[in-house]
Every structure is written in structure tokens, then in C-alpha cells.
C-alpha positions in Angstrom: 23.0 -81.9 -53.7 24.3 -84.6 -51.2 24.7 -84.3 -47.4 26.5 -86.8 -45.3 26.8 -86.6 -41.6 29.3 -89.0 -39.8 29.2 -88.8 -36.1 30.6 -91.2 -33.6 33.0 -91.4 -30.3 36.4 -90.0 -30.1 39.0 -92.4 -31.9 36.5 -94.4 -34.2 37.7 -93.4 -37.2 35.2 -90.7 -38.3 38.0 -88.4 -39.6 39.9 -90.9 -41.6 36.8 -92.2 -43.2 35.5 -89.2 -44.0 38.9 -87.8 -45.6 38.4 -90.9 -47.8 34.8 -90.7 -48.5 35.2 -87.0 -49.6 37.6 -88.1 -52.3 35.3 -90.9 -53.4 32.2 -88.9 -53.5 34.3 -85.6 -54.7 32.5 -83.9 -52.0 34.0 -81.2 -49.4 34.8 -82.7 -45.8 34.4 -80.5 -42.9 35.3 -81.6 -39.2 33.2 -80.1 -36.4 36.2 -80.8 -34.3 38.2 -78.7 -35.8 35.6 -75.8 -35.1 35.9 -77.0 -31.3 39.7 -77.3 -31.1 40.5 -74.1 -32.8 38.0 -72.3 -30.2 39.9 -74.0 -27.4 43.4 -73.0 -28.7 42.1 -69.5 -29.1 41.0 -69.7 -25.4 44.4 -71.1 -24.0 42.8 -74.2 -23.0 43.1 -77.8 -23.3 40.0 -79.8 -25.1 39.1 -81.1 -21.6 39.1 -78.2 -20.0 37.3 -76.2 -22.6 34.9 -79.0 -22.6 34.3 -78.5 -18.7 34.2 -74.7 -19.6 31.3 -75.5 -22.0 29.3 -77.4 -19.2 28.5 -73.9 -17.7 28.7 -71.6 -20.9 26.3 -73.3 -23.5 26.2 -70.4 -25.7 29.8 -71.7 -27.2 28.0 -75.0 -28.0 25.5 -73.4 -29.1 27.2 -71.0 -31.7 29.6 -74.0 -32.9 26.2 -75.7 -33.7 24.9 -72.7 -35.6 28.0 -73.1 -37.9 27.5 -76.9 -38.5 23.7 -76.2 -39.7 24.6 -73.1 -41.6 27.0 -75.6 -43.5 24.6 -78.3 -43.8 21.9 -76.4 -45.5 24.5 -75.4 -48.1 24.7 -79.2 -49.2 27.3 -81.0 -51.1 29.4 -81.9 -47.9 30.6 -84.7 -45.3 30.2 -83.0 -42.1 31.6 -85.1 -39.3 31.1 -84.3 -35.6 29.3 -85.7 -32.7 26.1 -83.9 -33.2 26.1 -83.3 -37.1 23.7 -86.2 -37.5 21.1 -84.9 -34.6 21.4 -81.2 -36.0 20.7 -82.4 -39.5 17.8 -84.5 -37.8 16.4 -81.8 -35.8 16.8 -79.0 -38.2 15.0 -81.0 -41.4 18.1 -81.0 -43.4 17.9 -84.3 -45.8 21.3 -86.2 -45.0 22.6 -89.9 -44.7 23.1 -90.0 -41.3 26.3 -92.3 -40.1 27.3 -93.1 -36.7 30.9 -95.1 -36.2 32.0 -96.5 -32.9 34.8 -99.1 -31.9 35.6 -100.5 -28.5 37.1 -98.1 -25.9 40.3 -99.8 -25.8 40.8 -99.6 -29.4 39.9 -95.8 -29.5 42.3 -94.9 -26.7 45.1 -96.9 -28.6 44.1 -94.8 -31.7 44.2 -91.5 -29.8 47.4 -92.5 -28.1 49.2 -93.2 -31.8 47.5 -90.2 -33.4 48.5 -87.4 -30.4 51.0 -89.3 -28.4 50.8 -90.3 -24.4 49.8 -93.3 -22.6 46.9 -95.5 -23.6 45.8 -95.9 -20.3 45.8 -91.9 -20.0 44.0 -91.2 -23.2 41.3 -93.8 -21.8 40.8 -91.5 -19.0 40.6 -88.4 -21.1 38.2 -90.1 -23.5 36.0 -91.0 -20.9 36.1 -88.0 -19.5 35.3 -86.1 -22.6 32.3 -88.1 -23.1 30.9 -87.8 -19.9 31.2 -83.8 -20.2 29.7 -84.1 -23.7 26.9 -86.5 -22.6 26.0 -83.7 -19.6 25.9 -80.9 -22.2 24.3 -82.5 -24.9 21.4 -84.0 -22.7 21.3 -80.6 -21.0 21.1 -78.2 -23.6 19.2 -80.1 -26.3 17.7 -83.3 -24.7 19.8 -85.6 -27.2 21.3 -88.7 -25.8 24.3 -89.7 -27.7 23.8 -93.2 -26.9 20.3 -93.2 -29.0 21.3 -94.4 -32.4 17.5 -94.3 -33.8 18.0 -91.5 -36.0 21.1 -93.0 -38.0 20.8 -94.6 -41.5 24.0 -96.3 -40.8 25.8 -97.4 -37.7 29.4 -99.2 -38.5 31.4 -100.8 -35.8 35.1 -99.7 -36.8 37.1 -101.9 -34.2 38.5 -104.6 -36.5 37.7 -103.2 -40.1 39.7 -100.7 -42.3 38.8 -97.4 -43.0 38.2 -98.6 -46.8 35.4 -100.9 -45.6 33.9 -98.2 -43.6 33.9 -96.0 -46.9 32.6 -98.7 -48.8 29.2 -99.2 -46.2 28.7 -95.4 -46.3 28.8 -95.3 -50.0 26.4 -98.5 -50.3 24.2 -96.5 -48.2 24.3 -93.1 -50.3 23.7 -95.2 -53.2 20.5 -96.9 -51.7 19.2 -93.8 -50.7 19.7 -92.4 -54.4 17.8 -95.7 -55.9 15.0 -95.0 -53.5 14.9 -91.5 -54.5 15.5 -90.1 -51.1 19.0 -89.0 -51.8 19.8 -85.7 -49.6 
């Protein structure tokens, strides 16, 4: 059974890397962002508005997080999400936990390229979203997303290709296998 969690900031390249990693390792890729976006859409809310709504409705985040944990326990998965690594850590699910990040300007540019819009506006939205998440996760779980201490691998993606990100993750998975600690 193999479990890999990939967490990181918006626009850091998590989803792209996870798609490639899933193909490379032959594992299912599940994005918790899809859960969150689907819930926002179902409620007729933008991501920003839904994030603000979640600040006063912790039951929404808790239900989405429970789905993550349930899927992690089944194994043979790459789970991508801001709290995926923390959920595995807290629930005692053996996983290779990865954090990816890139500088803010690059992330805003990537989001604008992917979703359209102005880079400056995307940067403001991204900062608002991250501030909302920081408040929620500290309040609900005592988790500071800036704490990288639980991760097996931290990758700065600003100037490397998605293929290089995948190479580094695969190398970490292989190191864990050789050490006999493969999740």
C-alpha cells in the first residue's frame, strides 16, 4: 500500500505534479480542492465567499476533512490538499508527505493563466484565501500551515518543471521503500 500526500500553496503546481505522479506510480489521484470547489458551487458561492462562510461554519471543513481521512486509510492514493499531510500525520496514516510552494508572483501568474483574469487581482484573491485558511486551520485544529516540520519533502517549484517535482517525490518514495518505511 502506498500513500502520498501533496500539500502546498495555491498555484504552486500541486495538481499538475500529482497528475504526473499518479501516472508514474500507477496510483489514483484525488484532489481535496475538487471537494471544496464542488461544495462551493453546490452552494452557489465563489471560492472566496465559500472560504469566508467556512470561517463561521466549521462543520463544512470538518466534513471535507473526514472524507480525506477516510480515503487516506484506504491506501494506494495520491491525495492532494492543503491539509492532506496534516490529516495523515494526525490520524497516524503512514504516508510520504510532500509540501510544494512557489513565490507569490509566480503562483498568481499561474492561477491567472489557468483561470483567467489579472495577475494583480489573482494575487489579492490568493492572499485573501490563504489568510482565511490560516485562520480556519489554526482555530479548528491548531495547525499552522507555515509549519513544515511534518513533511518528508519540501519542494520550491518556482523555477523547476513539474517533471522535476515528480522526480523528487518518486526519489523520496523510493528512499522510504529502501528504508523499509514505505507507507
